[in-house]
N, C-alpha and C positions, 0 to 999 in steps of 0.2 A: 492382648485379652488372654485370660486362662481358662480351659475347657477339661472339667472334670468327669467321668461318669462311673458309675458302679450299677451291678445288677445283682440279684440274689433270687435263686428259687428253692423254696423249702417245702418239705412234704407236711401237709397240714397234720398228719396223725403224729409226725415227731413233737409238734407243739401240745397236741392233746395229751400225748405221754408224758410229757414234761408236768403240765400241769395236774393231771393224776398222780403222778409220783410225788411231786414238790409242793404243789399246792401254792397259797398264798406267798410263800418263800420266793417261789418262783416268779410269780406274777410282780410282786414288790422289786425283785432285783430288775428285771427287763423293763417293765412298763411303768408310766406316770401314771398318777392319778386320774388324769384326764384321759389315756389313752383307755384306760380301764373302763372307766365310765362310759365313753363313748362306744366302746365293744360290747359292754353288757355280756360279757362271756362267751361271746360268739368266736369259736376258736378259729375259725376261716379268717376274721379281721385281725386275730391278734397274730396270727402267723403271717399275714401279709405286712403287718407291723413290725414284726422279727425280721422279715426280710427287708425292708426298708432300712432299718438299722444297719444291717449287714452290708447294703449297697452303699448306703451313707458313709459309713467307715471305709469301704473300697474306694469311694471319690475322694475321701480324705487322705488317702494312700497310707492306711492306718487303720490296723484291726482294731476291735472293741478291746478295751482293756490296755491296750499300746498306748503310751504317751498319757496314760491313766483315763483314758475315756471310759466312762461307764454306760451301760446300756441306757440308763435314762438321762443321759446327756444328749440322745439323740431322741426327739420327740416329733411323731407324727400328730399334726393337728389338723382339724376341718376349717375351711372358711365357712362363716357362718352362713352366708348368703347362697354360696353355689355349691357347698358341700365338698369341693375339691379339696383332696389331701396337699399339705405343705410339711416341710420340716422346720422345727425349730430346734435350735442348738442352744445347748447350756455349757456351762463350766468349761472342762478341758476340751470338749468338742468345738465349743465357738472359739476358744483361743487359738486351736489347731488352724480352723478354717480361716482365722484372722492372719495367722502366721503366713499361710499360703495364698493370701490374698484373694479368698472365696468368699462372696459377698452375696450370691443370689443362689436360691436353690430352687430345684423343681424335682417332684416325685410323681411316679405313676405307680398304682396298686392295682393288682387284679388277682384272683383266684377262682378255681373250679373246684370240682369235689374232693380232688386229691392234693394239688399243688397251689402255692401263692407265689405271686412273683411282686419284684419291686424293681423299679429303674430308677435312678437317680442323677440327675445332671446338676454339677455346680459351677457358675462363673463368676469369674474374677477379672 
């Protein structure tokens, strides 16, 4: 059995500043349409998803952009019934995960007024 983890903590203000400086360009580069729709502009939710993408990249043992992984190749989705977050991998992220034998993912998100955190576990 293969077990990989990743964790990331980010200041919510950092994401707020990126959105203010770069607007839609930043949002489209980092988030999928589904993530943007779900977050509805809530910066703390966007920050938690940013942290989840970084944490997932750590679990893949690859930073975002290494091995051609783009930000939107890592997507945080919500279960329709429970509302629990989960990860959906696309393109290069899916290929890297398959190459490492990682088939099951779990993600936990949290935030307070100043920070957002994500913890990711991958199993193969």
